[in-house]
C-alpha positions in Angstrom: -117.3 66.2 -63.2 -113.8 65.6 -62.1 -113.5 69.0 -60.6 -116.8 68.8 -58.8 -116.0 65.4 -57.2 -112.4 66.4 -56.2 -113.6 69.7 -54.7 -116.4 67.9 -52.8 -113.8 65.5 -51.3 -111.2 68.2 -50.5 -114.0 70.3 -48.8 -114.9 67.2 -46.8 -111.2 67.0 -45.5 -110.3 63.9 -47.5 -106.6 63.9 -48.5 -106.0 64.6 -52.2 -104.2 61.2 -53.1 -107.2 59.3 -51.4 -109.6 61.6 -53.2 -108.0 60.6 -56.6 -108.5 56.9 -55.7 -112.2 57.5 -54.8 -112.8 59.5 -57.9 -111.0 56.9 -60.1 -113.0 54.0 -58.6 -116.2 55.7 -59.5 -115.4 56.3 -63.2 -116.8 54.0 -65.8 -114.4 54.9 -68.7 -111.1 53.1 -68.4 -109.2 56.0 -70.2 -110.5 58.5 -67.6 -109.6 56.1 -64.8 -106.1 55.7 -66.2 -105.8 59.5 -66.5 -106.9 60.1 -62.8 -104.5 57.4 -61.6 -101.7 59.0 -63.6 -102.3 62.4 -62.0 -102.5 60.7 -58.6 -99.1 59.1 -59.3 -97.5 62.4 -60.2 -99.0 64.1 -57.1 -97.7 61.2 -55.0 -94.2 61.5 -56.5 -94.0 65.1 -55.4 -95.5 67.1 -58.3 -98.0 69.8 -57.5 -101.5 69.3 -58.8 -101.2 71.9 -61.5 -97.9 70.3 -62.8 -99.6 66.9 -62.9 -102.7 68.4 -64.9 -100.3 70.3 -67.2 -98.9 66.9 -68.4 -102.3 66.3 -69.9 -103.2 69.1 -72.3 -105.8 67.2 -74.1 -107.9 67.0 -71.0 -106.9 70.1 -69.1 -106.4 73.5 -71.0 -104.1 76.3 -69.9 -106.9 78.1 -68.2 -107.8 75.1 -66.0 -104.2 74.4 -65.1 -103.4 78.1 -64.2 -106.6 78.3 -62.1 -105.5 75.2 -60.2 -102.1 76.7 -59.8 -103.6 79.9 -58.3 -105.8 77.9 -56.1 -102.9 75.9 -54.8 -100.7 78.9 -54.2 -103.5 80.7 -52.4 -104.4 77.7 -50.3 -107.9 77.6 -51.5 -107.7 74.7 -53.9 -111.0 73.2 -52.8 -113.1 76.4 -53.2 -111.4 77.1 -56.6 -112.1 73.6 -58.0 -115.7 74.2 -56.9 -115.8 77.3 -58.9 -114.1 75.6 -61.8 -116.7 72.9 -61.7 -119.6 75.4 -61.7 -118.0 77.3 -64.6 -117.6 74.1 -66.6 -121.1 73.0 -65.9 -122.5 76.4 -67.0 -120.3 76.3 -70.1 -121.6 72.7 -71.1 -125.1 73.8 -70.4 -124.8 76.8 -72.8 -123.1 74.6 -75.4 -126.1 72.3 -75.2 -128.6 75.2 -75.5 -126.8 76.6 -78.6 -126.8 73.1 -80.3 -130.4 72.9 -79.5 -131.2 76.3 -80.8 -129.3 75.6 -84.0 -131.1 72.4 -84.7 -134.3 74.0 -85.8 -132.8 76.3 -88.4 -130.6 73.5 -89.7 -133.7 71.3 -90.0 -135.6 74.0 -91.8 -132.7 74.6 -94.2 -132.4 71.0 -94.9 -136.2 70.5 -95.7 -136.1 73.6 -97.9 -133.1 72.2 -99.8 -134.9 68.8 -100.3 -138.1 70.6 -101.4 -136.3 72.8 -103.8 -134.4 69.9 -105.3 -137.6 67.9 -105.8 -139.2 70.9 -107.5 -136.2 71.4 -109.7 -135.8 67.7 -110.8 -139.4 66.7 -111.0 -141.9 69.5 -111.1 -140.1 72.1 -113.3 -139.5 69.6 -116.2 -143.2 68.8 -116.2 -144.1 72.5 -116.5 -141.8 72.5 -119.5 -143.4 69.6 -121.1 -146.9 71.3 -120.4 -145.9 74.6 -122.1 -144.4 72.9 -125.0 -147.6 70.8 -125.4 -149.5 74.2 -125.7 -147.0 75.5 -128.2 -146.3 78.5 -126.0 -142.9 80.1 -125.3 -141.7 79.9 -121.7 -141.1 83.1 -119.8 -137.4 84.1 -119.6 -137.3 83.7 -115.8 -138.8 80.1 -116.2 -136.1 79.3 -118.8 -133.4 80.4 -116.4 -134.9 78.1 -113.8 -135.0 75.2 -116.1 -131.5 75.7 -117.2 -130.2 75.5 -113.7 
């Protein structure tokens, strides 16, 4: 979101420092606002954007920082930030799809584990009592299951 907003403002011709102020004013989370303002302060003090971003490795990985560096050096920061934003958005969408796709198998495995547990704890012992009541010997496989 940060990349998308910053690129939009730079494409519109808004100066970078002012863009940081606008983006920071629209953020709800105080920690993110503080981060944006810290980056703004670094840029105002003469650091390049990639240097300011590199000071916050928890938020900006090496790939992001190096892409911004390349964009600054090529004079195409606005375009590059737009491409980064598109990449990040697609990456997040893919992560959501993967999580959604993994939910169904996880739910099926959970239900299967619960059903198996119920069978092992409640149903199998009843079969054991039933066979003992008939005076019959249990099959070997059934004995293995009961002993689990």
